[in-house]
Biopython code that builds the backbone (N, CA, C, O; Angstrom):
import numpy as np
from Bio.PDB.StructureBuilder import StructureBuilder

atoms = [
    (1, "UNK", "N", (-5.482, -18.419, 15.096)),
    (1, "UNK", "CA", (-6.547, -18.214, 14.130)),
    (1, "UNK", "C", (-6.752, -19.519, 13.368)),
    (1, "UNK", "O", (-5.793, -20.128, 12.893)),
    (2, "UNK", "N", (-7.978, -19.932, 13.258)),
    (2, "UNK", "CA", (-8.277, -21.173, 12.551)),
    (2, "UNK", "C", (-8.111, -20.971, 11.046)),
    (2, "UNK", "O", (-8.123, -19.845, 10.549)),
    (3, "UNK", "N", (-7.959, -22.073, 10.343)),
    (3, "UNK", "CA", (-7.813, -22.021, 8.889)),
    (3, "UNK", "C", (-9.049, -21.399, 8.252)),
    (3, "UNK", "O", (-8.948, -20.609, 7.314)),
    (4, "UNK", "N", (-10.197, -21.761, 8.767)),
    (4, "UNK", "CA", (-11.456, -21.224, 8.230)),
    (4, "UNK", "C", (-11.522, -19.706, 8.403)),
    (4, "UNK", "O", (-11.919, -18.988, 7.485)),
    (5, "UNK", "N", (-11.134, -19.224, 9.578)),
    (5, "UNK", "CA", (-11.149, -17.783, 9.845)),
    (5, "UNK", "C", (-10.124, -17.063, 8.972)),
    (5, "UNK", "O", (-10.380, -15.966, 8.475)),
    (6, "UNK", "N", (-8.963, -17.689, 8.790)),
    (6, "UNK", "CA", (-7.930, -17.101, 7.935)),
    (6, "UNK", "C", (-8.421, -16.998, 6.499)),
    (6, "UNK", "O", (-8.237, -15.969, 5.848)),
    (7, "UNK", "N", (-9.047, -18.062, 6.005)),
    (7, "UNK", "CA", (-9.570, -18.061, 4.635)),
    (7, "UNK", "C", (-10.631, -16.985, 4.453)),
    (7, "UNK", "O", (-10.671, -16.299, 3.432)),
    (8, "UNK", "N", (-11.486, -16.849, 5.455)),
    (8, "UNK", "CA", (-12.538, -15.830, 5.395)),
    (8, "UNK", "C", (-11.929, -14.425, 5.393)),
    (8, "UNK", "O", (-12.382, -13.541, 4.666)),
    (9, "UNK", "N", (-10.904, -14.236, 6.214)),
    (9, "UNK", "CA", (-10.235, -12.938, 6.274)),
    (9, "UNK", "C", (-9.553, -12.610, 4.941)),
    (9, "UNK", "O", (-9.603, -11.473, 4.473)),
    (10, "UNK", "N", (-8.923, -13.611, 4.343)),
    (10, "UNK", "CA", (-8.276, -13.392, 3.033)),
    (10, "UNK", "C", (-9.320, -13.057, 1.971)),
    (10, "UNK", "O", (-9.079, -12.207, 1.114)),
    (11, "UNK", "N", (-10.467, -13.712, 2.019)),
    (11, "UNK", "CA", (-11.522, -13.428, 1.048)),
    (11, "UNK", "C", (-12.039, -12.000, 1.220)),
    (11, "UNK", "O", (-12.255, -11.290, 0.238)),
    (12, "UNK", "N", (-12.234, -11.590, 2.451)),
    (12, "UNK", "CA", (-12.690, -10.223, 2.716)),
    (12, "UNK", "C", (-11.654, -9.202, 2.254)),
    (12, "UNK", "O", (-12.000, -8.168, 1.682)),
    (13, "UNK", "N", (-10.392, -9.501, 2.504)),
    (13, "UNK", "CA", (-9.315, -8.610, 2.061)),
    (13, "UNK", "C", (-9.299, -8.520, 0.543)),
    (13, "UNK", "O", (-9.165, -7.433, -0.019)),
    (14, "UNK", "N", (-9.436, -9.664, -0.119)),
    (14, "UNK", "CA", (-9.450, -9.675, -1.581)),
    (14, "UNK", "C", (-10.629, -8.852, -2.123)),
    (14, "UNK", "O", (-10.468, -8.081, -3.069)),
    (15, "UNK", "N", (-11.783, -9.017, -1.534)),
    (15, "UNK", "CA", (-12.953, -8.259, -1.990)),
    (15, "UNK", "C", (-12.728, -6.754, -1.848)),
    (15, "UNK", "O", (-13.124, -5.977, -2.717)),
    (16, "UNK", "N", (-12.105, -6.357, -0.772)),
    (16, "UNK", "CA", (-11.800, -4.930, -0.566)),
    (16, "UNK", "C", (-10.762, -4.455, -1.585)),
    (16, "UNK", "O", (-10.878, -3.355, -2.125)),
    (17, "UNK", "N", (-9.758, -5.277, -1.842)),
    (17, "UNK", "CA", (-8.753, -4.925, -2.850)),
    (17, "UNK", "C", (-9.389, -4.735, -4.223)),
    (17, "UNK", "O", (-9.024, -3.821, -4.963)),
    (18, "UNK", "N", (-10.337, -5.597, -4.556)),
    (18, "UNK", "CA", (-11.037, -5.470, -5.841)),
    (18, "UNK", "C", (-11.788, -4.147, -5.927)),
    (18, "UNK", "O", (-11.769, -3.478, -6.960)),
    (19, "UNK", "N", (-12.444, -3.779, -4.839)),
    (19, "UNK", "CA", (-13.174, -2.506, -4.813)),
    (19, "UNK", "C", (-12.220, -1.329, -4.999)),
    (19, "UNK", "O", (-12.504, -0.404, -5.761)),
    (20, "UNK", "N", (-11.099, -1.371, -4.303)),
    (20, "UNK", "CA", (-10.106, -0.300, -4.425)),
    (20, "UNK", "C", (-9.519, -0.253, -5.830)),
    (20, "UNK", "O", (-9.319, 0.824, -6.391)),
    (21, "UNK", "N", (-9.248, -1.413, -6.387)),
    (21, "UNK", "CA", (-8.697, -1.465, -7.738)),
    (21, "UNK", "C", (-9.673, -0.854, -8.733)),
    (21, "UNK", "O", (-9.263, -0.132, -9.643)),
    (22, "UNK", "N", (-10.946, -1.135, -8.568)),
    (22, "UNK", "CA", (-11.956, -0.564, -9.457)),
    (22, "UNK", "C", (-11.913, 0.969, -9.404)),
    (22, "UNK", "O", (-11.961, 1.634, -10.439)),
    (23, "UNK", "N", (-11.823, 1.512, -8.202)),
    (23, "UNK", "CA", (-11.750, 2.965, -8.046)),
    (23, "UNK", "C", (-10.487, 3.526, -8.694)),
    (23, "UNK", "O", (-10.521, 4.581, -9.327)),
    (24, "UNK", "N", (-9.386, 2.819, -8.534)),
    (24, "UNK", "CA", (-8.121, 3.260, -9.127)),
    (24, "UNK", "C", (-8.202, 3.231, -10.651)),
    (24, "UNK", "O", (-7.719, 4.147, -11.318)),
    (25, "UNK", "N", (-8.809, 2.186, -11.199)),
    (25, "UNK", "CA", (-8.901, 2.111, -12.662)),
    (25, "UNK", "C", (-9.790, 3.216, -13.225)),
    (25, "UNK", "O", (-9.526, 3.723, -14.315)),
    (26, "UNK", "N", (-10.825, 3.591, -12.508)),
    (26, "UNK", "CA", (-11.660, 4.708, -12.968)),
    (26, "UNK", "C", (-10.841, 5.998, -13.033)),
    (26, "UNK", "O", (-10.948, 6.759, -13.994)),
    (27, "UNK", "N", (-10.037, 6.234, -12.023)),
    (27, "UNK", "CA", (-9.181, 7.426, -12.010)),
    (27, "UNK", "C", (-8.120, 7.339, -13.109)),
    (27, "UNK", "O", (-7.803, 8.340, -13.752)),
    (28, "UNK", "N", (-7.575, 6.142, -13.321)),
    (28, "UNK", "CA", (-6.543, 5.957, -14.350)),
    (28, "UNK", "C", (-7.094, 6.220, -15.746)),
    (28, "UNK", "O", (-6.405, 6.783, -16.596)),
    (29, "UNK", "N", (-8.332, 5.812, -15.976)),
    (29, "UNK", "CA", (-8.955, 6.047, -17.287)),
    (29, "UNK", "C", (-9.080, 7.537, -17.574)),
    (29, "UNK", "O", (-8.967, 7.967, -18.722)),
    (30, "UNK", "N", (-9.312, 8.318, -16.531)),
    (30, "UNK", "CA", (-9.410, 9.769, -16.708)),
    (30, "UNK", "C", (-8.029, 10.390, -16.916)),
    (30, "UNK", "O", (-7.869, 11.310, -17.718)),
    (31, "UNK", "N", (-7.043, 9.884, -16.193)),
    (31, "UNK", "CA", (-5.693, 10.452, -16.263)),
    (31, "UNK", "C", (-4.966, 10.061, -17.547)),
    (31, "UNK", "O", (-4.280, 10.883, -18.154)),
    (32, "UNK", "N", (-5.119, 8.810, -17.954)),
    (32, "UNK", "CA", (-4.424, 8.299, -19.140)),
    (32, "UNK", "C", (-5.449, 7.657, -20.059)),
    (32, "UNK", "O", (-5.894, 6.534, -19.820)),
    (33, "UNK", "N", (-5.813, 8.361, -21.091)),
    (33, "UNK", "CA", (-6.851, 7.876, -22.013)),
    (33, "UNK", "C", (-6.408, 6.631, -22.781)),
    (33, "UNK", "O", (-7.207, 5.727, -23.026)),
    (34, "UNK", "N", (-5.129, 6.590, -23.159)),
    (34, "UNK", "CA", (-4.629, 5.471, -23.962)),
    (34, "UNK", "C", (-4.332, 4.259, -23.091)),
    (34, "UNK", "O", (-3.658, 4.367, -22.067)),
    (35, "UNK", "N", (-4.838, 3.114, -23.504)),
    (35, "UNK", "CA", (-4.652, 1.881, -22.736)),
    (35, "UNK", "C", (-3.210, 1.395, -22.754)),
    (35, "UNK", "O", (-2.827, 0.561, -21.934)),
    (36, "UNK", "N", (-2.406, 1.909, -23.686)),
    (36, "UNK", "CA", (-1.023, 1.458, -23.785)),
    (36, "UNK", "C", (-0.056, 2.366, -23.019)),
    (36, "UNK", "O", (1.158, 2.188, -23.114)),
    (37, "UNK", "N", (-0.570, 3.325, -22.271)),
    (37, "UNK", "CA", (0.292, 4.249, -21.540)),
    (37, "UNK", "C", (0.953, 3.517, -20.363)),
    (37, "UNK", "O", (0.275, 2.816, -19.612)),
    (38, "UNK", "N", (2.278, 3.678, -20.200)),
    (38, "UNK", "CA", (3.012, 2.910, -19.175)),
    (38, "UNK", "C", (2.459, 3.028, -17.755)),
    (38, "UNK", "O", (2.362, 2.027, -17.045)),
    (39, "UNK", "N", (2.100, 4.229, -17.341)),
    (39, "UNK", "CA", (1.603, 4.395, -15.963)),
    (39, "UNK", "C", (0.272, 3.687, -15.753)),
    (39, "UNK", "O", (0.006, 3.155, -14.675)),
    (40, "UNK", "N", (-0.547, 3.683, -16.769)),
    (40, "UNK", "CA", (-1.827, 2.967, -16.672)),
    (40, "UNK", "C", (-1.583, 1.460, -16.604)),
    (40, "UNK", "O", (-2.232, 0.756, -15.830)),
    (41, "UNK", "N", (-0.655, 0.974, -17.408)),
    (41, "UNK", "CA", (-0.334, -0.456, -17.370)),
    (41, "UNK", "C", (0.303, -0.861, -16.043)),
    (41, "UNK", "O", (0.120, -1.989, -15.584)),
    (42, "UNK", "N", (1.046, 0.051, -15.429)),
    (42, "UNK", "CA", (1.688, -0.252, -14.141)),
    (42, "UNK", "C", (0.650, -0.622, -13.083)),
    (42, "UNK", "O", (0.924, -1.430, -12.196)),
    (43, "UNK", "N", (-0.527, -0.037, -13.178)),
    (43, "UNK", "CA", (-1.605, -0.366, -12.242)),
    (43, "UNK", "C", (-2.010, -1.830, -12.413)),
    (43, "UNK", "O", (-2.255, -2.531, -11.431)),
    (44, "UNK", "N", (-2.078, -2.280, -13.653)),
    (44, "UNK", "CA", (-2.462, -3.668, -13.919)),
    (44, "UNK", "C", (-1.343, -4.645, -13.556)),
    (44, "UNK", "O", (-1.613, -5.793, -13.203)),
    (45, "UNK", "N", (-0.097, -4.199, -13.641)),
    (45, "UNK", "CA", (1.015, -5.031, -13.163)),
    (45, "UNK", "C", (0.840, -5.256, -11.662)),
    (45, "UNK", "O", (0.970, -6.380, -11.177)),
    (46, "UNK", "N", (0.548, -4.196, -10.942)),
    (46, "UNK", "CA", (0.339, -4.315, -9.489)),
    (46, "UNK", "C", (-0.838, -5.229, -9.176)),
    (46, "UNK", "O", (-0.775, -6.040, -8.252)),
    (47, "UNK", "N", (-1.901, -5.095, -9.942)),
    (47, "UNK", "CA", (-3.078, -5.935, -9.701)),
    (47, "UNK", "C", (-2.781, -7.399, -10.028)),
    (47, "UNK", "O", (-3.244, -8.298, -9.327)),
    (48, "UNK", "N", (-2.017, -7.638, -11.081)),
    (48, "UNK", "CA", (-1.631, -9.010, -11.424)),
    (48, "UNK", "C", (-0.787, -9.617, -10.295)),
    (48, "UNK", "O", (-0.918, -10.801, -9.984)),
    (49, "UNK", "N", (0.071, -8.805, -9.692)),
    (49, "UNK", "CA", (0.864, -9.281, -8.548)),
    (49, "UNK", "C", (-0.048, -9.630, -7.375)),
    (49, "UNK", "O", (0.167, -10.629, -6.688)),
    (50, "UNK", "N", (-1.061, -8.806, -7.152)),
    (50, "UNK", "CA", (-2.017, -9.105, -6.083)),
    (50, "UNK", "C", (-2.795, -10.383, -6.387)),
    (50, "UNK", "O", (-3.041, -11.190, -5.491)),
    (51, "UNK", "N", (-3.180, -10.565, -7.640)),
    (51, "UNK", "CA", (-3.880, -11.802, -8.032)),
    (51, "UNK", "C", (-3.029, -13.014, -7.682)),
    (51, "UNK", "O", (-3.531, -14.016, -7.172)),
    (52, "UNK", "N", (-1.743, -12.910, -7.961)),
    (52, "UNK", "CA", (-0.836, -14.026, -7.682)),
    (52, "UNK", "C", (-0.661, -14.221, -6.172)),
    (52, "UNK", "O", (-0.598, -15.354, -5.694)),
    (53, "UNK", "N", (-0.584, -13.127, -5.431)),
    (53, "UNK", "CA", (-0.411, -13.214, -3.977)),
    (53, "UNK", "C", (-1.654, -13.743, -3.272)),
    (53, "UNK", "O", (-1.557, -14.407, -2.240)),
    (54, "UNK", "N", (-2.816, -13.447, -3.834)),
    (54, "UNK", "CA", (-4.083, -13.898, -3.258)),
    (54, "UNK", "C", (-4.696, -14.992, -4.126)),
    (54, "UNK", "O", (-5.909, -15.042, -4.328)),
    (55, "UNK", "N", (-3.849, -15.846, -4.623)),
    (55, "UNK", "CA", (-4.242, -16.889, -5.563)),
    (55, "UNK", "C", (-5.387, -17.755, -5.052)),
    (55, "UNK", "O", (-6.243, -18.181, -5.827)),
    (56, "UNK", "N", (-5.400, -18.010, -3.761)),
    (56, "UNK", "CA", (-6.427, -18.884, -3.190)),
    (56, "UNK", "C", (-7.819, -18.256, -3.188)),
    (56, "UNK", "O", (-8.816, -18.972, -3.097)),
    (57, "UNK", "N", (-7.900, -16.928, -3.288)),
    (57, "UNK", "CA", (-9.204, -16.264, -3.248)),
    (57, "UNK", "C", (-9.475, -15.362, -4.458)),
    (57, "UNK", "O", (-10.597, -14.891, -4.637)),
    (58, "UNK", "N", (-8.472, -15.125, -5.276)),
    (58, "UNK", "CA", (-8.653, -14.268, -6.458)),
    (58, "UNK", "C", (-9.618, -14.932, -7.435)),
    (58, "UNK", "O", (-9.621, -16.153, -7.592)),
    (59, "UNK", "N", (-10.430, -14.113, -8.083)),
    (59, "UNK", "CA", (-11.454, -14.643, -8.987)),
    (59, "UNK", "C", (-10.991, -14.574, -10.446)),
    (59, "UNK", "O", (-10.085, -13.818, -10.795)),
    (60, "UNK", "N", (-11.637, -15.378, -11.275)),
    (60, "UNK", "CA", (-11.303, -15.443, -12.704)),
    (60, "UNK", "C", (-11.460, -14.086, -13.382)),
    (60, "UNK", "O", (-10.677, -13.735, -14.265)),
    (61, "UNK", "N", (-12.455, -13.337, -12.976)),
    (61, "UNK", "CA", (-12.699, -12.016, -13.565)),
    (61, "UNK", "C", (-11.465, -11.116, -13.442)),
    (61, "UNK", "O", (-11.141, -10.370, -14.366)),
    (62, "UNK", "N", (-10.792, -11.190, -12.318)),
    (62, "UNK", "CA", (-9.602, -10.365, -12.101)),
    (62, "UNK", "C", (-8.459, -10.792, -13.011)),
    (62, "UNK", "O", (-7.755, -9.954, -13.575)),
    (63, "UNK", "N", (-8.279, -12.102, -13.149)),
    (63, "UNK", "CA", (-7.249, -12.598, -14.064)),
    (63, "UNK", "C", (-7.540, -12.129, -15.486)),
    (63, "UNK", "O", (-6.652, -11.647, -16.190)),
    (64, "UNK", "N", (-8.791, -12.277, -15.892)),
    (64, "UNK", "CA", (-9.206, -11.898, -17.252)),
    (64, "UNK", "C", (-9.025, -10.402, -17.489)),
    (64, "UNK", "O", (-8.613, -9.987, -18.572)),
    (65, "UNK", "N", (-9.330, -9.600, -16.482)),
    (65, "UNK", "CA", (-9.196, -8.158, -16.615)),
    (65, "UNK", "C", (-7.741, -7.778, -16.920)),
    (65, "UNK", "O", (-7.478, -6.947, -17.789)),
    (66, "UNK", "N", (-6.816, -8.386, -16.206)),
    (66, "UNK", "CA", (-5.397, -8.109, -16.432)),
    (66, "UNK", "C", (-4.965, -8.585, -17.820)),
    (66, "UNK", "O", (-4.282, -7.866, -18.549)),
    (67, "UNK", "N", (-5.371, -9.800, -18.172)),
    (67, "UNK", "CA", (-5.025, -10.338, -19.492)),
    (67, "UNK", "C", (-5.588, -9.466, -20.606)),
    (67, "UNK", "O", (-4.897, -9.178, -21.583)),
    (68, "UNK", "N", (-6.822, -9.053, -20.463)),
    (68, "UNK", "CA", (-7.480, -8.231, -21.480)),
    (68, "UNK", "C", (-6.777, -6.889, -21.640)),
    (68, "UNK", "O", (-6.568, -6.428, -22.762)),
    (69, "UNK", "N", (-6.415, -6.265, -20.535)),
    (69, "UNK", "CA", (-5.732, -4.975, -20.619)),
    (69, "UNK", "C", (-4.394, -5.129, -21.337)),
    (69, "UNK", "O", (-4.029, -4.277, -22.148)),
    (70, "UNK", "N", (-3.666, -6.193, -21.053)),
    (70, "UNK", "CA", (-2.386, -6.420, -21.731)),
    (70, "UNK", "C", (-2.601, -6.622, -23.233)),
    (70, "UNK", "O", (-1.859, -6.072, -24.047)),
    (71, "UNK", "N", (-3.607, -7.402, -23.594)),
    (71, "UNK", "CA", (-3.895, -7.649, -25.012)),
    (71, "UNK", "C", (-4.305, -6.365, -25.726)),
    (71, "UNK", "O", (-3.845, -6.095, -26.835)),
    (72, "UNK", "N", (-5.162, -5.581, -25.096)),
    (72, "UNK", "CA", (-5.619, -4.337, -25.717)),
    (72, "UNK", "C", (-4.476, -3.340, -25.882)),
    (72, "UNK", "O", (-4.390, -2.653, -26.899)),
    (73, "UNK", "N", (-3.604, -3.261, -24.888)),
    (73, "UNK", "CA", (-2.456, -2.354, -24.977)),
    (73, "UNK", "C", (-1.515, -2.796, -26.098)),
    (73, "UNK", "O", (-1.005, -1.970, -26.853)),
    (74, "UNK", "N", (-1.295, -4.095, -26.196)),
    (74, "UNK", "CA", (-0.434, -4.627, -27.260)),
    (74, "UNK", "C", (-1.056, -4.351, -28.624)),
    (74, "UNK", "O", (-0.354, -3.977, -29.563)),
    (75, "UNK", "N", (-2.365, -4.534, -28.736)),
    (75, "UNK", "CA", (-3.073, -4.307, -29.994)),
    (75, "UNK", "C", (-2.962, -2.845, -30.435)),
    (75, "UNK", "O", (-2.818, -2.566, -31.625)),
    (76, "UNK", "N", (-3.028, -1.919, -29.485)),
    (76, "UNK", "CA", (-2.911, -0.499, -29.814)),
    (76, "UNK", "C", (-1.543, -0.159, -30.394)),
    (76, "UNK", "O", (-1.399, 0.773, -31.185)),
    (77, "UNK", "N", (-0.547, -0.932, -29.985)),
    (77, "UNK", "CA", (0.797, -0.671, -30.487)),
    (77, "UNK", "C", (1.385, 0.595, -29.896)),
    (77, "UNK", "O", (0.951, 1.073, -28.848)),
    (78, "UNK", "N", (2.371, 1.124, -30.580)),
    (78, "UNK", "CA", (3.100, 2.288, -30.083)),
    (78, "UNK", "C", (2.223, 3.532, -30.031)),
    (78, "UNK", "O", (2.327, 4.328, -29.097)),
    (79, "UNK", "N", (1.373, 3.701, -31.014)),
    (79, "UNK", "CA", (0.490, 4.873, -31.028)),
    (79, "UNK", "C", (1.258, 6.168, -30.880)),
    (79, "UNK", "O", (2.188, 6.433, -31.642)),
    (80, "UNK", "N", (0.880, 6.970, -29.913)),
    (80, "UNK", "CA", (1.509, 8.278, -29.695)),
    (80, "UNK", "C", (2.656, 8.228, -28.683)),
    (80, "UNK", "O", (3.220, 9.264, -28.333)),
    (81, "UNK", "N", (2.997, 7.040, -28.218)),
    (81, "UNK", "CA", (4.074, 6.906, -27.237)),
    (81, "UNK", "C", (5.431, 7.119, -27.897)),
    (81, "UNK", "O", (5.620, 6.795, -29.070)),
    (82, "UNK", "N", (6.373, 7.668, -27.131)),
    (82, "UNK", "CA", (7.735, 7.740, -27.660)),
    (82, "UNK", "C", (8.394, 6.375, -27.465)),
    (82, "UNK", "O", (7.804, 5.487, -26.848)),
    (83, "UNK", "N", (9.596, 6.203, -27.978)),
    (83, "UNK", "CA", (10.260, 4.893, -27.949)),
    (83, "UNK", "C", (10.440, 4.358, -26.528)),
    (83, "UNK", "O", (10.192, 3.181, -26.269)),
    (84, "UNK", "N", (10.868, 5.222, -25.615)),
    (84, "UNK", "CA", (11.082, 4.776, -24.231)),
    (84, "UNK", "C", (9.772, 4.366, -23.559)),
    (84, "UNK", "O", (9.726, 3.370, -22.838)),
    (85, "UNK", "N", (8.724, 5.127, -23.794)),
    (85, "UNK", "CA", (7.417, 4.775, -23.227)),
    (85, "UNK", "C", (6.929, 3.441, -23.788)),
    (85, "UNK", "O", (6.384, 2.620, -23.051)),
    (86, "UNK", "N", (7.119, 3.225, -25.071)),
    (86, "UNK", "CA", (6.673, 1.986, -25.702)),
    (86, "UNK", "C", (7.447, 0.790, -25.147)),
    (86, "UNK", "O", (6.871, -0.276, -24.925)),
    (87, "UNK", "N", (8.757, 0.968, -24.923)),
    (87, "UNK", "CA", (9.556, -0.110, -24.315)),
    (87, "UNK", "C", (9.035, -0.428, -22.914)),
    (87, "UNK", "O", (8.896, -1.592, -22.539)),
    (88, "UNK", "N", (8.755, 0.612, -22.161)),
    (88, "UNK", "CA", (8.225, 0.420, -20.803)),
    (88, "UNK", "C", (6.860, -0.268, -20.843)),
    (88, "UNK", "O", (6.578, -1.153, -20.035)),
    (89, "UNK", "N", (6.028, 0.143, -21.778)),
    (89, "UNK", "CA", (4.711, -0.487, -21.927)),
    (89, "UNK", "C", (4.852, -1.959, -22.276)),
    (89, "UNK", "O", (4.151, -2.803, -21.719)),
    (90, "UNK", "N", (5.752, -2.268, -23.192)),
    (90, "UNK", "CA", (5.970, -3.665, -23.568)),
    (90, "UNK", "C", (6.456, -4.496, -22.393)),
    (90, "UNK", "O", (6.043, -5.643, -22.225)),
    (91, "UNK", "N", (7.340, -3.915, -21.573)),
    (91, "UNK", "CA", (7.801, -4.633, -20.370)),
    (91, "UNK", "C", (6.617, -4.918, -19.445)),
    (91, "UNK", "O", (6.501, -6.014, -18.896)),
    (92, "UNK", "N", (5.750, -3.940, -19.278)),
    (92, "UNK", "CA", (4.570, -4.126, -18.422)),
    (92, "UNK", "C", (3.628, -5.175, -18.998)),
    (92, "UNK", "O", (3.105, -6.014, -18.264)),
    (93, "UNK", "N", (3.411, -5.130, -20.306)),
    (93, "UNK", "CA", (2.549, -6.113, -20.970)),
    (93, "UNK", "C", (3.097, -7.517, -20.751)),
    (93, "UNK", "O", (2.357, -8.431, -20.386)),
    (94, "UNK", "N", (4.399, -7.683, -20.975)),
    (94, "UNK", "CA", (5.024, -8.997, -20.779)),
    (94, "UNK", "C", (4.945, -9.439, -19.323)),
    (94, "UNK", "O", (4.713, -10.613, -19.034)),
    (95, "UNK", "N", (5.137, -8.498, -18.414)),
    (95, "UNK", "CA", (5.082, -8.822, -16.985)),
    (95, "UNK", "C", (3.673, -9.255, -16.580)),
    (95, "UNK", "O", (3.514, -10.216, -15.826)),
    (96, "UNK", "N", (2.663, -8.563, -17.068)),
    (96, "UNK", "CA", (1.278, -8.939, -16.765)),
    (96, "UNK", "C", (0.998, -10.346, -17.272)),
    (96, "UNK", "O", (0.455, -11.178, -16.546)),
    (97, "UNK", "N", (1.369, -10.608, -18.519)),
    (97, "UNK", "CA", (1.130, -11.930, -19.108)),
    (97, "UNK", "C", (1.809, -13.022, -18.290)),
    (97, "UNK", "O", (1.215, -14.064, -18.015)),
    (98, "UNK", "N", (3.067, -12.773, -17.901)),
    (98, "UNK", "CA", (3.807, -13.780, -17.136)),
    (98, "UNK", "C", (3.199, -13.986, -15.749)),
    (98, "UNK", "O", (3.021, -15.124, -15.314)),
    (99, "UNK", "N", (2.887, -12.914, -15.066)),
    (99, "UNK", "CA", (2.297, -13.033, -13.728)),
    (99, "UNK", "C", (0.993, -13.818, -13.761)),
    (99, "UNK", "O", (0.772, -14.691, -12.922)),
    (100, "UNK", "N", (0.139, -13.515, -14.717)),
    (100, "UNK", "CA", (-1.152, -14.198, -14.801)),
    (100, "UNK", "C", (-0.967, -15.650, -15.213)),
    (100, "UNK", "O", (-1.609, -16.536, -14.650)),
    (101, "UNK", "N", (-0.102, -15.908, -16.185)),
    (101, "UNK", "CA", (0.151, -17.292, -16.608)),
    (101, "UNK", "C", (0.713, -18.111, -15.445)),
    (101, "UNK", "O", (0.278, -19.239, -15.210)),
    (102, "UNK", "N", (1.674, -17.546, -14.721)),
    (102, "UNK", "CA", (2.251, -18.241, -13.563)),
    (102, "UNK", "C", (1.193, -18.487, -12.488)),
    (102, "UNK", "O", (1.134, -19.569, -11.903)),
    (103, "UNK", "N", (0.368, -17.487, -12.234)),
    (103, "UNK", "CA", (-0.675, -17.622, -11.211)),
    (103, "UNK", "C", (-1.672, -18.709, -11.590)),
    (103, "UNK", "O", (-2.056, -19.525, -10.752)),
    (104, "UNK", "N", (-2.087, -18.721, -12.843)),
    (104, "UNK", "CA", (-3.047, -19.742, -13.284)),
    (104, "UNK", "C", (-2.431, -21.137, -13.218)),
    (104, "UNK", "O", (-3.108, -22.107, -12.879)),
    (105, "UNK", "N", (-1.147, -21.228, -13.545)),
    (105, "UNK", "CA", (-0.464, -22.525, -13.451)),
    (105, "UNK", "C", (-0.378, -22.971, -11.988)),
    (105, "UNK", "O", (-0.638, -24.133, -11.675)),
    (106, "UNK", "N", (-0.018, -22.060, -11.108)),
    (106, "UNK", "CA", (0.051, -22.391, -9.679)),
    (106, "UNK", "C", (-1.319, -22.791, -9.141)),
    (106, "UNK", "O", (-1.432, -23.708, -8.328)),
    (107, "UNK", "N", (-2.351, -22.101, -9.597)),
    (107, "UNK", "CA", (-3.710, -22.443, -9.159)),
    (107, "UNK", "C", (-4.065, -23.857, -9.617)),
    (107, "UNK", "O", (-4.666, -24.627, -8.868)),
    (108, "UNK", "N", (-3.696, -24.184, -10.829)),
    (108, "UNK", "CA", (-3.948, -25.525, -11.363)),
    (108, "UNK", "C", (-3.246, -26.579, -10.506)),
    (108, "UNK", "O", (-3.819, -27.626, -10.205)),
    (109, "UNK", "N", (-2.012, -26.296, -10.121)),
    (109, "UNK", "CA", (-1.269, -27.220, -9.263)),
    (109, "UNK", "C", (-1.932, -27.348, -7.891)),
    (109, "UNK", "O", (-1.990, -28.438, -7.322)),
    (110, "UNK", "N", (-2.430, -26.228, -7.366)),
    (110, "UNK", "CA", (-3.140, -26.260, -6.078)),
    (110, "UNK", "C", (-4.386, -27.125, -6.181)),
    (110, "UNK", "O", (-4.672, -27.926, -5.290)),
    (111, "UNK", "N", (-5.127, -26.959, -7.271)),
    (111, "UNK", "CA", (-6.357, -27.729, -7.469)),
    (111, "UNK", "C", (-6.060, -29.216, -7.609)),
    (111, "UNK", "O", (-6.813, -30.054, -7.113)),
    (112, "UNK", "N", (-4.962, -29.540, -8.286)),
    (112, "UNK", "CA", (-4.586, -30.940, -8.474)),
    (112, "UNK", "C", (-4.176, -31.606, -7.167)),
    (112, "UNK", "O", (-4.367, -32.809, -6.993)),
    (113, "UNK", "N", (-3.612, -30.820, -6.243)),
    (113, "UNK", "CA", (-3.135, -31.396, -4.983)),
    (113, "UNK", "C", (-4.255, -31.605, -3.970)),
    (113, "UNK", "O", (-4.053, -32.266, -2.952)),
    (114, "UNK", "N", (-5.423, -31.052, -4.238)),
    (114, "UNK", "CA", (-6.534, -31.186, -3.277)),
    (114, "UNK", "C", (-7.300, -32.457, -3.474)),
    (114, "UNK", "O", (-8.261, -32.717, -2.749)),
]
sb = StructureBuilder()
sb.init_structure("model")
sb.init_model(0)
sb.init_chain("A")
sb.init_seg("    ")
for serial, (resi, resn, name, xyz) in enumerate(atoms, 1):
    if name == "N":
        sb.init_residue(resn, " ", resi, " ")
    sb.init_atom(name, np.array(xyz, "f"), 0.0, 1.0, " ", f" {name:<3s}", serial, name[0])
structure = sb.get_structure()
């Protein structure tokens, strides 16, 4: 497979992942109303991991979406969560922030090497 074909395939895969993620987030909003709920944040942790794995084709909008969700969840604070849920949410928030920061740094290094 040529590099061009591989890049095109990765872009198509990323676009499909974005579509699926959108559908998942719509369902998550119905299942968990609060943005700070651990299971809802776990979806964004997974998406942040995908952003990092597909760094060469992931778009800025996806990075921003993950960052924004982490910020909004942190802003909401503990709310109605119990202590264990809040700890889990904080771990997810920190993980999202780290994954996105690392991905953006790696992307910067990739851009510098070209």
